[in-house]
KOLNUTOR-596082 format. One record per residue (C-alpha): residue number from 1; residue in one letter; chain; x, y, z. Coordinates in nm, 2 decimals. Example, Ala and Ser with C-alpha at 12.3 -4.5 7.8 and 13.67 -1.06 7.14 Angstrom:
# KOLNUTOR-596082
[site 1 "A" "A" [1.23 -0.45 0.78]];
[site 2 "S" "A" [1.37 -0.11 0.71]];
END
This chain:
# KOLNUTOR-596082
[site 1 "M" "A" [1.23 -4.19 2.58]];
[site 2 "K" "A" [1.57 -4.21 2.52]];
[site 3 "Q" "A" [1.71 -4.53 2.49]];
[site 4 "I" "A" [2.11 -4.60 2.58]];
[site 5 "A" "A" [2.32 -4.86 2.47]];
[site 6 "L" "A" [2.35 -5.23 2.70]];
[site 7 "T" "A" [2.46 -5.19 3.06]];
[site 8 "K" "A" [2.75 -5.34 3.18]];
[site 9 "T" "A" [2.57 -5.62 3.33]];
[site 10 "E" "A" [2.33 -5.66 3.06]];
[site 11 "T" "A" [2.60 -5.73 2.81]];
[site 12 "R" "A" [2.79 -5.95 3.09]];
[site 13 "A" "A" [2.48 -6.14 3.10]];
[site 14 "A" "A" [2.43 -6.15 2.68]];
[site 15 "I" "A" [2.80 -6.27 2.65]];
[site 16 "S" "A" [2.76 -6.53 2.91]];
[site 17 "L" "A" [2.47 -6.66 2.89]];
[site 18 "A" "A" [2.52 -6.72 2.50]];
[site 19 "S" "A" [2.88 -6.86 2.60]];
[site 20 "V" "A" [2.63 -7.11 2.80]];
[site 21 "Y" "A" [2.39 -7.19 2.54]];
[site 22 "G" "A" [2.66 -7.18 2.29]];
[site 23 "L" "A" [2.84 -7.46 2.45]];
[site 24 "R" "A" [2.55 -7.64 2.54]];
[site 25 "M" "A" [2.37 -7.69 2.20]];
[site 26 "F" "A" [2.77 -7.73 1.97]];
[site 27 "G" "A" [2.82 -8.01 2.22]];
[site 28 "L" "A" [2.42 -8.12 2.03]];
[site 29 "F" "A" [2.50 -8.04 1.70]];
[site 30 "L" "A" [2.84 -8.18 1.70]];
[site 31 "V" "A" [2.68 -8.51 1.62]];
[site 32 "L" "A" [2.43 -8.40 1.37]];
[site 33 "P" "A" [2.62 -8.47 1.03]];
[site 34 "V" "A" [2.77 -8.78 1.13]];
[site 35 "L" "A" [2.53 -8.94 1.32]];
[site 36 "A" "A" [2.39 -9.15 1.04]];
[site 37 "T" "A" [2.71 -9.25 0.91]];
[site 38 "Y" "A" [2.93 -9.29 1.21]];
[site 39 "S" "A" [2.71 -9.54 1.32]];
[site 40 "E" "A" [2.64 -9.75 1.12]];
[site 41 "N" "A" [2.86 -10.02 1.33]];
[site 42 "Y" "A" [2.64 -9.99 1.62]];
[site 43 "Q" "A" [2.40 -10.29 1.69]];
[site 44 "G" "A" [2.03 -10.22 1.59]];
[site 45 "Y" "A" [2.10 -9.98 1.31]];
[site 46 "S" "A" [1.87 -9.83 1.08]];
[site 47 "L" "A" [1.71 -9.53 0.94]];
[site 48 "A" "A" [1.44 -9.49 1.16]];
[site 49 "A" "A" [1.69 -9.58 1.49]];
[site 50 "V" "A" [1.87 -9.27 1.35]];
[site 51 "G" "A" [1.59 -9.05 1.33]];
[site 52 "L" "A" [1.53 -9.16 1.71]];
[site 53 "A" "A" [1.86 -9.08 1.79]];
[site 54 "I" "A" [1.82 -8.74 1.63]];
[site 55 "G" "A" [1.51 -8.65 1.78]];
[site 56 "I" "A" [1.43 -8.83 2.12]];
[site 57 "Y" "A" [1.67 -8.59 2.25]];
[site 58 "G" "A" [1.35 -8.31 2.22]];
[site 59 "L" "A" [1.10 -8.54 2.38]];
[site 60 "T" "A" [1.26 -8.54 2.69]];
[site 61 "Q" "A" [1.33 -8.17 2.65]];
[site 62 "S" "A" [0.99 -8.08 2.57]];
[site 63 "V" "A" [0.84 -8.32 2.87]];
[site 64 "F" "A" [1.10 -8.17 3.09]];
[site 65 "Q" "A" [1.05 -7.73 3.01]];
[site 66 "I" "A" [0.73 -7.68 3.21]];
[site 67 "P" "A" [0.82 -7.83 3.52]];
[site 68 "L" "A" [1.21 -7.60 3.48]];
[site 69 "G" "A" [1.04 -7.32 3.36]];
[site 70 "L" "A" [0.83 -7.31 3.67]];
[site 71 "L" "A" [1.07 -7.39 3.92]];
[site 72 "S" "A" [1.25 -7.11 3.77]];
[site 73 "D" "A" [1.02 -6.88 3.87]];
[site 74 "R" "A" [1.01 -6.99 4.23]];
[site 75 "I" "A" [1.41 -7.10 4.31]];
[site 76 "G" "A" [1.59 -6.89 4.08]];
[site 77 "R" "A" [1.75 -6.92 3.71]];
[site 78 "K" "A" [2.09 -7.04 3.82]];
[site 79 "P" "A" [2.01 -7.35 4.06]];
[site 80 "V" "A" [1.82 -7.47 3.79]];
[site 81 "I" "A" [2.04 -7.43 3.49]];
[site 82 "I" "A" [2.35 -7.57 3.67]];
[site 83 "G" "A" [2.12 -7.88 3.77]];
[site 84 "G" "A" [2.04 -7.92 3.39]];
[site 85 "L" "A" [2.36 -7.94 3.33]];
[site 86 "I" "A" [2.49 -8.17 3.51]];
[site 87 "V" "A" [2.21 -8.44 3.41]];
[site 88 "F" "A" [2.31 -8.31 3.04]];
[site 89 "A" "A" [2.67 -8.42 3.08]];
[site 90 "F" "A" [2.52 -8.74 3.24]];
[site 91 "G" "A" [2.39 -8.85 2.96]];
[site 92 "S" "A" [2.66 -8.73 2.71]];
[site 93 "W" "A" [2.88 -9.00 2.94]];
[site 94 "I" "A" [2.61 -9.25 2.87]];
[site 95 "A" "A" [2.61 -9.18 2.45]];
[site 96 "S" "A" [3.00 -9.20 2.44]];
[site 97 "T" "A" [3.00 -9.58 2.63]];
[site 98 "A" "A" [2.70 -9.65 2.40]];
[site 99 "V" "A" [2.79 -9.97 2.16]];
[site 100 "S" "A" [2.43 -9.97 2.04]];
[site 101 "M" "A" [2.16 -9.78 1.89]];
[site 102 "Q" "A" [1.95 -9.83 2.19]];
[site 103 "G" "A" [2.22 -9.70 2.42]];
[site 104 "L" "A" [2.31 -9.42 2.23]];
[site 105 "I" "A" [1.89 -9.33 2.22]];
[site 106 "L" "A" [1.91 -9.37 2.61]];
[site 107 "G" "A" [2.21 -9.17 2.64]];
[site 108 "R" "A" [2.03 -8.89 2.36]];
[site 109 "A" "A" [1.73 -8.89 2.59]];
[site 110 "I" "A" [1.89 -8.84 2.91]];
[site 111 "Q" "A" [2.10 -8.55 2.74]];
[site 112 "G" "A" [1.74 -8.41 2.70]];
[site 113 "C" "A" [1.64 -8.46 3.05]];
[site 114 "G" "A" [1.87 -8.15 3.11]];
[site 115 "A" "A" [1.64 -7.90 2.96]];
[site 116 "I" "A" [1.74 -7.57 3.07]];
[site 117 "A" "A" [1.64 -7.35 2.75]];
[site 118 "S" "A" [1.33 -7.22 2.94]];
[site 119 "A" "A" [1.55 -7.12 3.23]];
[site 120 "L" "A" [1.77 -6.94 3.04]];
[site 121 "M" "A" [1.60 -6.75 2.84]];
[site 122 "A" "A" [1.39 -6.62 3.12]];
[site 123 "Y" "A" [1.69 -6.50 3.26]];
[site 124 "A" "A" [1.83 -6.34 2.96]];
[site 125 "A" "A" [1.48 -6.15 2.99]];
[site 126 "D" "A" [1.50 -6.12 3.39]];
[site 127 "V" "A" [1.86 -5.90 3.29]];
[site 128 "S" "A" [1.73 -5.70 3.00]];
[site 129 "R" "A" [1.53 -5.40 3.00]];
[site 130 "E" "A" [1.29 -5.39 2.77]];
[site 131 "E" "A" [1.39 -5.18 2.50]];
[site 132 "R" "A" [1.69 -5.43 2.46]];
[site 133 "R" "A" [1.54 -5.73 2.54]];
[site 134 "S" "A" [1.49 -5.82 2.14]];
[site 135 "H" "A" [1.88 -5.74 2.12]];
[site 136 "M" "A" [1.94 -5.96 2.40]];
[site 137 "M" "A" [1.73 -6.28 2.26]];
[site 138 "A" "A" [1.91 -6.18 1.93]];
[site 139 "I" "A" [2.24 -6.25 2.08]];
[site 140 "L" "A" [2.15 -6.56 2.19]];
[site 141 "G" "A" [2.02 -6.72 1.88]];
[site 142 "M" "A" [2.27 -6.60 1.74]];
[site 143 "S" "A" [2.51 -6.80 1.96]];
[site 144 "I" "A" [2.30 -7.10 1.84]];
[site 145 "G" "A" [2.35 -7.00 1.49]];
[site 146 "A" "A" [2.67 -6.94 1.55]];
[site 147 "S" "A" [2.75 -7.34 1.70]];
[site 148 "F" "A" [2.54 -7.47 1.42]];
[site 149 "V" "A" [2.72 -7.34 1.20]];
[site 150 "I" "A" [3.11 -7.44 1.34]];
[site 151 "A" "A" [2.95 -7.80 1.46]];
[site 152 "L" "A" [2.88 -7.85 1.08]];
[site 153 "I" "A" [3.18 -7.78 0.95]];
[site 154 "V" "A" [3.44 -7.94 1.24]];
[site 155 "G" "A" [3.22 -8.26 1.31]];
[site 156 "P" "A" [3.26 -8.44 1.04]];
[site 157 "I" "A" [3.64 -8.35 1.06]];
[site 158 "L" "A" [3.66 -8.46 1.41]];
[site 159 "A" "A" [3.47 -8.77 1.34]];
[site 160 "V" "A" [3.76 -8.89 1.16]];
[site 161 "K" "A" [4.01 -8.91 1.43]];
[site 162 "Y" "A" [3.80 -8.92 1.75]];
[site 163 "H" "A" [3.50 -9.13 1.55]];
[site 164 "L" "A" [3.11 -9.07 1.73]];
[site 165 "S" "A" [3.22 -9.16 2.11]];
[site 166 "G" "A" [3.47 -8.90 2.10]];
[site 167 "L" "A" [3.23 -8.64 2.02]];
[site 168 "F" "A" [3.00 -8.73 2.27]];
[site 169 "D" "A" [3.33 -8.70 2.51]];
[site 170 "I" "A" [3.43 -8.36 2.37]];
[site 171 "T" "A" [3.05 -8.27 2.44]];
[site 172 "L" "A" [3.11 -8.35 2.85]];
[site 173 "I" "A" [3.39 -8.15 2.85]];
[site 174 "L" "A" [3.18 -7.83 2.65]];
[site 175 "T" "A" [2.92 -7.92 2.98]];
[site 176 "F" "A" [3.15 -7.88 3.23]];
[site 177 "M" "A" [3.26 -7.54 3.05]];
[site 178 "A" "A" [2.98 -7.42 3.01]];
[site 179 "I" "A" [2.87 -7.54 3.43]];
[site 180 "A" "A" [3.20 -7.28 3.54]];
[site 181 "V" "A" [3.07 -6.96 3.32]];
[site 182 "V" "A" [2.75 -6.95 3.47]];
[site 183 "I" "A" [2.89 -7.02 3.85]];
[site 184 "W" "A" [3.15 -6.73 3.83]];
[site 185 "V" "A" [3.09 -6.54 3.53]];
[site 186 "V" "A" [2.68 -6.52 3.42]];
[site 187 "P" "A" [2.57 -6.20 3.68]];
[site 188 "N" "A" [2.33 -6.21 3.97]];
[site 189 "V" "A" [2.06 -5.98 3.91]];
[site 190 "K" "A" [1.78 -5.93 4.20]];
[site 191 "Q" "A" [1.44 -5.93 4.07]];
[site 192 "Q" "A" [1.13 -5.86 4.25]];
[site 193 "V" "A" [0.70 -5.83 4.07]];
[site 194 "R" "A" [0.42 -5.74 4.20]];
[site 195 "Q" "A" [0.26 -6.03 4.41]];
[site 196 "R" "A" [-0.09 -6.02 4.31]];
[site 197 "D" "A" [0.10 -6.12 3.97]];
[site 198 "V" "A" [0.23 -6.44 4.15]];
[site 199 "L" "A" [-0.01 -6.72 4.07]];
[site 200 "P" "A" [0.00 -7.05 4.23]];
[site 201 "A" "A" [0.17 -7.28 3.97]];
[site 202 "W" "A" [-0.10 -7.46 3.76]];
[site 203 "Q" "A" [-0.33 -7.18 3.77]];
[site 204 "Q" "A" [-0.03 -6.96 3.60]];
[site 205 "L" "A" [0.03 -7.27 3.39]];
[site 206 "K" "A" [-0.33 -7.24 3.26]];
[site 207 "T" "A" [-0.34 -6.89 3.17]];
[site 208 "I" "A" [-0.03 -6.93 3.00]];
[site 209 "L" "A" [-0.18 -7.19 2.81]];
[site 210 "A" "A" [-0.48 -7.03 2.78]];
[site 211 "H" "A" [-0.33 -6.68 2.62]];
[site 212 "P" "A" [-0.37 -6.66 2.25]];
[site 213 "Q" "A" [-0.10 -6.46 2.13]];
[site 214 "L" "A" [0.13 -6.68 2.31]];
[site 215 "R" "A" [0.00 -7.00 2.17]];
[site 216 "R" "A" [0.06 -6.83 1.82]];
[site 217 "L" "A" [0.36 -6.80 1.93]];
[site 218 "D" "A" [0.43 -7.18 2.05]];
[site 219 "F" "A" [0.32 -7.30 1.74]];
[site 220 "G" "A" [0.58 -7.09 1.53]];
[site 221 "I" "A" [0.85 -7.23 1.75]];
[site 222 "F" "A" [0.69 -7.61 1.72]];
[site 223 "S" "A" [0.71 -7.55 1.31]];
[site 224 "L" "A" [1.05 -7.41 1.32]];
[site 225 "H" "A" [1.23 -7.67 1.48]];
[site 226 "F" "A" [1.05 -7.92 1.35]];
[site 227 "L" "A" [1.16 -7.80 0.96]];
[site 228 "L" "A" [1.53 -7.76 1.09]];
[site 229 "S" "A" [1.57 -8.13 1.23]];
[site 230 "S" "A" [1.36 -8.22 0.88]];
[site 231 "S" "A" [1.51 -8.09 0.68]];
[site 232 "F" "A" [1.88 -8.18 0.82]];
[site 233 "V" "A" [1.82 -8.55 0.80]];
[site 234 "D" "A" [1.77 -8.55 0.39]];
[site 235 "L" "A" [1.93 -8.22 0.30]];
[site 236 "P" "A" [2.29 -8.40 0.32]];
[site 237 "I" "A" [2.11 -8.65 0.06]];
[site 238 "L" "A" [2.01 -8.47 -0.16]];
[site 239 "L" "A" [2.32 -8.20 -0.15]];
[site 240 "E" "A" [2.57 -8.55 -0.23]];
[site 241 "Q" "A" [2.31 -8.66 -0.48]];
[site 242 "S" "A" [2.34 -8.35 -0.68]];
[site 243 "G" "A" [2.71 -8.33 -0.68]];
[site 244 "I" "A" [2.87 -8.20 -0.40]];
[site 245 "A" "A" [3.05 -8.45 -0.20]];
[site 246 "K" "A" [2.95 -8.47 0.18]];
[site 247 "E" "A" [3.35 -8.40 0.33]];
[site 248 "H" "A" [3.27 -8.05 0.09]];
[site 249 "H" "A" [2.93 -7.97 0.28]];
[site 250 "A" "A" [3.12 -7.79 0.53]];
[site 251 "W" "A" [3.24 -7.55 0.30]];
[site 252 "I" "A" [2.81 -7.50 0.14]];
[site 253 "Y" "A" [2.67 -7.41 0.50]];
[site 254 "L" "A" [2.92 -7.15 0.62]];
[site 255 "P" "A" [2.92 -6.86 0.35]];
[site 256 "V" "A" [2.48 -6.95 0.37]];
[site 257 "M" "A" [2.49 -6.90 0.72]];
[site 258 "V" "A" [2.69 -6.59 0.72]];
[site 259 "V" "A" [2.48 -6.45 0.47]];
[site 260 "S" "A" [2.20 -6.51 0.58]];
[site 261 "F" "A" [2.27 -6.32 0.92]];
[site 262 "L" "A" [2.36 -6.05 0.73]];
[site 263 "L" "A" [2.01 -6.04 0.53]];
[site 264 "M" "A" [1.79 -6.08 0.82]];
[site 265 "V" "A" [1.93 -5.78 0.98]];
[site 266 "P" "A" [1.68 -5.55 0.79]];
[site 267 "G" "A" [1.40 -5.72 0.91]];
[site 268 "I" "A" [1.45 -5.69 1.30]];
[site 269 "I" "A" [1.52 -5.33 1.22]];
[site 270 "V" "A" [1.20 -5.24 1.03]];
[site 271 "A" "A" [1.00 -5.50 1.34]];
[site 272 "E" "A" [1.16 -5.29 1.61]];
[site 273 "K" "A" [1.15 -4.93 1.47]];
[site 274 "K" "A" [0.82 -4.98 1.27]];
[site 275 "H" "A" [0.67 -5.18 1.51]];
[site 276 "Q" "A" [0.61 -5.36 1.26]];
[site 277 "H" "A" [0.68 -5.75 1.42]];
[site 278 "A" "A" [0.35 -5.91 1.27]];
[site 279 "K" "A" [0.43 -5.84 0.91]];
[site 280 "V" "A" [0.79 -5.94 0.91]];
[site 281 "M" "A" [0.73 -6.27 1.11]];
[site 282 "G" "A" [0.44 -6.34 0.81]];
[site 283 "L" "A" [0.73 -6.25 0.52]];
[site 284 "A" "A" [0.99 -6.47 0.72]];
[site 285 "I" "A" [0.72 -6.77 0.74]];
[site 286 "S" "A" [0.73 -6.73 0.35]];
[site 287 "F" "A" [1.04 -6.75 0.26]];
[site 288 "I" "A" [1.07 -7.12 0.48]];
[site 289 "L" "A" [0.74 -7.20 0.28]];
[site 290 "L" "A" [0.96 -7.07 -0.03]];
[site 291 "S" "A" [1.22 -7.30 0.04]];
[site 292 "Q" "A" [1.06 -7.66 0.12]];
[site 293 "L" "A" [0.88 -7.55 -0.24]];
[site 294 "I" "A" [1.23 -7.54 -0.38]];
[site 295 "W" "A" [1.36 -7.85 -0.20]];
[site 296 "F" "A" [1.08 -8.05 -0.34]];
[site 297 "G" "A" [1.08 -7.92 -0.71]];
[site 298 "F" "A" [1.43 -7.92 -0.72]];
[site 299 "N" "A" [1.74 -8.12 -0.74]];
[site 300 "Q" "A" [2.03 -7.96 -0.86]];
[site 301 "S" "A" [2.31 -7.86 -0.65]];
[site 302 "W" "A" [2.23 -7.45 -0.75]];
[site 303 "A" "A" [1.85 -7.47 -0.63]];
[site 304 "L" "A" [1.92 -7.69 -0.32]];
[site 305 "I" "A" [2.19 -7.40 -0.20]];
[site 306 "A" "A" [1.94 -7.13 -0.27]];
[site 307 "G" "A" [1.68 -7.27 -0.05]];
[site 308 "L" "A" [1.95 -7.34 0.21]];
[site 309 "L" "A" [1.99 -6.93 0.22]];
[site 310 "I" "A" [1.61 -6.86 0.21]];
[site 311 "F" "A" [1.56 -7.09 0.47]];
[site 312 "F" "A" [1.78 -6.98 0.69]];
[site 313 "I" "A" [1.67 -6.61 0.62]];
[site 314 "G" "A" [1.36 -6.64 0.75]];
[site 315 "F" "A" [1.47 -6.92 1.02]];
[site 316 "N" "A" [1.72 -6.71 1.19]];
[site 317 "F" "A" [1.48 -6.40 1.20]];
[site 318 "M" "A" [1.21 -6.60 1.36]];
[site 319 "E" "A" [1.49 -6.75 1.62]];
[site 320 "S" "A" [1.59 -6.46 1.72]];
[site 321 "M" "A" [1.24 -6.28 1.70]];
[site 322 "L" "A" [1.01 -6.51 1.85]];
[site 323 "P" "A" [1.15 -6.53 2.20]];
[site 324 "S" "A" [1.16 -6.18 2.26]];
[site 325 "M" "A" [0.80 -6.20 2.20]];
[site 326 "V" "A" [0.73 -6.47 2.39]];
[site 327 "S" "A" [0.90 -6.26 2.68]];
[site 328 "R" "A" [0.69 -5.91 2.61]];
[site 329 "F" "A" [0.32 -6.10 2.63]];
[site 330 "A" "A" [0.40 -6.34 2.93]];
[site 331 "P" "A" [0.30 -6.20 3.28]];
[site 332 "V" "A" [0.59 -6.02 3.46]];
[site 333 "A" "A" [0.61 -6.28 3.74]];
[site 334 "G" "A" [0.53 -6.58 3.45]];
[site 335 "K" "A" [0.83 -6.56 3.22]];
[site 336 "G" "A" [0.96 -6.88 3.32]];
[site 337 "T" "A" [0.64 -7.07 3.25]];
[site 338 "A" "A" [0.61 -6.86 2.94]];
[site 339 "M" "A" [0.93 -6.98 2.81]];
[site 340 "G" "A" [0.89 -7.30 2.96]];
[site 341 "V" "A" [0.58 -7.42 2.73]];
[site 342 "Y" "A" [0.74 -7.20 2.40]];
[site 343 "S" "A" [1.08 -7.41 2.45]];
[site 344 "T" "A" [0.82 -7.75 2.51]];
[site 345 "S" "A" [0.68 -7.69 2.17]];
[site 346 "Q" "A" [1.06 -7.60 2.01]];
[site 347 "F" "A" [1.18 -7.92 2.13]];
[site 348 "M" "A" [0.84 -8.14 2.04]];
[site 349 "G" "A" [0.92 -7.98 1.69]];
[site 350 "S" "A" [1.25 -8.09 1.71]];
[site 351 "F" "A" [1.13 -8.48 1.81]];
[site 352 "L" "A" [0.91 -8.51 1.55]];
[site 353 "G" "A" [1.11 -8.33 1.29]];
[site 354 "G" "A" [1.35 -8.61 1.33]];
[site 355 "A" "A" [1.22 -8.88 1.40]];
[site 356 "L" "A" [0.88 -8.87 1.18]];
[site 357 "T" "A" [1.15 -8.82 0.90]];
[site 358 "G" "A" [1.37 -9.08 0.95]];
[site 359 "V" "A" [1.04 -9.30 0.91]];
[site 360 "I" "A" [0.92 -9.15 0.60]];
[site 361 "G" "A" [1.25 -9.16 0.47]];
[site 362 "E" "A" [1.25 -9.51 0.48]];
[site 363 "Y" "A" [0.95 -9.57 0.41]];
[site 364 "L" "A" [0.82 -9.33 0.16]];
[site 365 "G" "A" [1.09 -9.12 0.01]];
[site 366 "G" "A" [1.32 -8.82 0.05]];
[site 367 "G" "A" [1.01 -8.62 -0.16]];
[site 368 "Y" "A" [0.76 -8.63 0.14]];
[site 369 "V" "A" [0.96 -8.48 0.39]];
[site 370 "F" "A" [0.93 -8.15 0.20]];
[site 371 "I" "A" [0.51 -8.18 0.12]];
[site 372 "S" "A" [0.47 -8.23 0.45]];
[site 373 "G" "A" [0.68 -7.97 0.60]];
[site 374 "S" "A" [0.49 -7.72 0.32]];
[site 375 "I" "A" [0.19 -7.83 0.49]];
[site 376 "I" "A" [0.32 -7.76 0.83]];
[site 377 "V" "A" [0.45 -7.38 0.69]];
[site 378 "A" "A" [0.10 -7.30 0.53]];
[site 379 "I" "A" [-0.05 -7.38 0.84]];
[site 380 "W" "A" [0.17 -7.17 1.09]];
[site 381 "L" "A" [0.12 -6.87 0.78]];
[site 382 "I" "A" [-0.24 -6.90 0.86]];
[site 383 "I" "A" [-0.23 -6.88 1.25]];
[site 384 "N" "A" [0.03 -6.61 1.19]];
[site 385 "R" "A" [-0.27 -6.34 1.05]];
[site 386 "G" "A" [-0.38 -6.34 1.41]];
[site 387 "Q" "A" [-0.06 -6.23 1.57]];
[site 388 "Q" "A" [-0.02 -5.92 1.70]];
[site 389 "N" "A" [0.27 -5.63 1.70]];
[site 390 "A" "A" [0.45 -5.64 2.07]];
[site 391 "P" "A" [0.27 -5.50 2.32]];
[site 392 "A" "A" [0.28 -5.12 2.48]];
[site 393 "M" "A" [0.54 -5.15 2.69]];
[site 394 "T" "A" [0.85 -4.94 2.77]];
[site 395 "G" "A" [1.15 -4.89 3.02]];
[site 396 "L" "A" [1.31 -4.65 3.23]];
[site 397 "S" "A" [1.61 -4.67 3.36]];
[site 398 "I" "A" [1.70 -4.47 3.70]];
[site 399 "E" "A" [2.10 -4.43 3.82]];
[site 400 "L" "A" [2.04 -4.45 4.17]];
[site 401 "P" "A" [2.25 -4.27 4.45]];
[site 402 "H" "A" [2.56 -4.44 4.60]];
[site 403 "S" "A" [2.30 -4.52 4.93]];
[site 404 "G" "A" [2.10 -4.69 4.67]];
[site 405 "I" "A" [1.72 -4.76 4.69]];
[site 406 "K" "A" [1.57 -4.91 5.03]];
[site 407 "Q" "A" [1.38 -5.21 5.01]];
[site 408 "E" "A" [1.04 -5.05 5.16]];
[site 409 "K" "A" [1.07 -4.82 4.91]];
[site 410 "L" "A" [1.11 -5.07 4.63]];
[site 411 "T" "A" [0.81 -5.27 4.74]];
[site 412 "E" "A" [0.62 -4.97 4.81]];
[site 413 "L" "A" [0.64 -4.89 4.40]];
[site 414 "L" "A" [0.57 -5.23 4.28]];
[site 415 "R" "A" [0.24 -5.11 4.41]];
[site 416 "Q" "A" [0.19 -4.80 4.17]];
[site 417 "E" "A" [-0.06 -4.86 3.89]];
[site 418 "G" "A" [0.12 -4.94 3.55]];
[site 419 "I" "A" [0.44 -5.01 3.71]];
[site 420 "E" "A" [0.47 -5.41 3.62]];
[site 421 "E" "A" [0.82 -5.47 3.70]];
[site 422 "A" "A" [1.13 -5.32 3.91]];
[site 423 "M" "A" [1.46 -5.48 3.92]];
[site 424 "L" "A" [1.74 -5.39 4.09]];
[site 425 "M" "A" [2.10 -5.33 3.86]];
[site 426 "E" "A" [2.36 -5.35 4.12]];
[site 427 "T" "A" [2.67 -5.32 3.96]];
[site 428 "D" "A" [2.55 -5.06 3.76]];
[site 429 "N" "A" [2.41 -4.93 4.06]];
[site 430 "M" "A" [2.06 -4.88 3.87]];
[site 431 "L" "A" [1.72 -4.91 3.90]];
[site 432 "Y" "A" [1.54 -5.05 3.59]];
[site 433 "I" "A" [1.17 -5.03 3.53]];
[site 434 "R" "A" [0.83 -5.13 3.34]];
[site 435 "I" "A" [0.58 -4.94 3.25]];
[site 436 "D" "A" [0.20 -4.99 3.07]];
[site 437 "T" "A" [0.22 -4.74 2.86]];
[site 438 "Q" "A" [-0.14 -4.76 2.89]];
[site 439 "K" "A" [-0.19 -4.67 3.24]];
[site 440 "L" "A" [0.13 -4.47 3.32]];
[site 441 "D" "A" [0.35 -4.22 3.10]];
[site 442 "G" "A" [0.72 -4.24 3.15]];
[site 443 "V" "A" [0.77 -3.86 3.32]];
[site 444 "A" "A" [0.46 -3.96 3.57]];
[site 445 "A" "A" [0.67 -4.29 3.61]];
[site 446 "K" "A" [1.03 -4.10 3.66]];
[site 447 "A" "A" [0.89 -3.84 3.93]];
[site 448 "L" "A" [0.74 -4.18 4.14]];
[site 449 "V" "A" [1.09 -4.35 4.12]];
[site 450 "E" "A" [1.28 -4.01 4.25]];
[site 451 "S" "A" [1.02 -3.94 4.49]];
[site 452 "S" "A" [1.10 -4.30 4.64]];
[site 453 "I" "A" [1.50 -4.29 4.63]];
END
């Protein structure tokens, strides 16, 4: 079946959702490289408190991801995304006015209550066709990576003038910008699914939790973000001890991220074109394990930088591949719930990575951080051995006549065996059909659609 480029709606959605994700994550990443040093004068300062301030956001995110993912399946993605951004803005204001570590931790915790990641990723899955879904998720992943790189560079620069409270004020402004993008730029898409697939919320959640492939992917994102949080609490210290002044760290991170983005692209191409998702994922996990071993065994600057490059090749690939895989394995009407569980796992990893690193670094020393990281990645490799490639689903895009398609015809189409999802892209006047190729081939599906127009 011929695959075409992104439609206007998909392009608009990809850019606008990536902007929302990027603005929000930029505000979060902005404080990471400076929080430990610029909070030294706060009441109750300690390394353990710093680790908790970094990680508490992930804890509250993990608590609210599933409920808000379920809610987005019921009332729609946009209301949940806007509401979550408002809560995030309030937490940013609390953090900007804090004078103690307790107040800073409270603000970070409230920020995390605006848990919109599952709704954002589910929206991206809603608006994209099956054959272009990995591209959509990759764009979202790249927006996170770009936000991370830019924040690492400008965070220390802005902190000199505005201090930690000023960075949270900047985050507040960026959040209001993200809300404006959601309201006026993110496209509206009408989606309908088979009614027999819409389960009660708790039953739907149990179905997601019982899915063995989704569980593997959830453990993967937990491990990935545990390692991201834990690594960047300790790595800046190691880099400085190796002779690289902290003022120059940004110029290490920038080329590492750019090169790692370029080197991850062949992996995505092989995984998609050759249908070798599981094998390439295993290779990426091996890269991440190698980085942990390098950081544990060597303290020279060249080795630390090489470990960074190897880590981010694996990280960037998995960051783009994992949500795409979740959206393909998830039930059609439960993508929001599946993304909620996925995001819960992600942010629980962020919380434990930050909080445990603060405790381990303070009481046991930095080397134990990478020992624990190596153990987690080794377990991840074992679990990934049962990972399957993406399921045999494909998509069919049909250009509609100017009269469109009647509601009753669309409902009748969804009752046909093998047609799992129908999505109307009104802006492009196109109908997207998701097909289970084990039940219905593309020719027969196209005939069914054309007979309904």
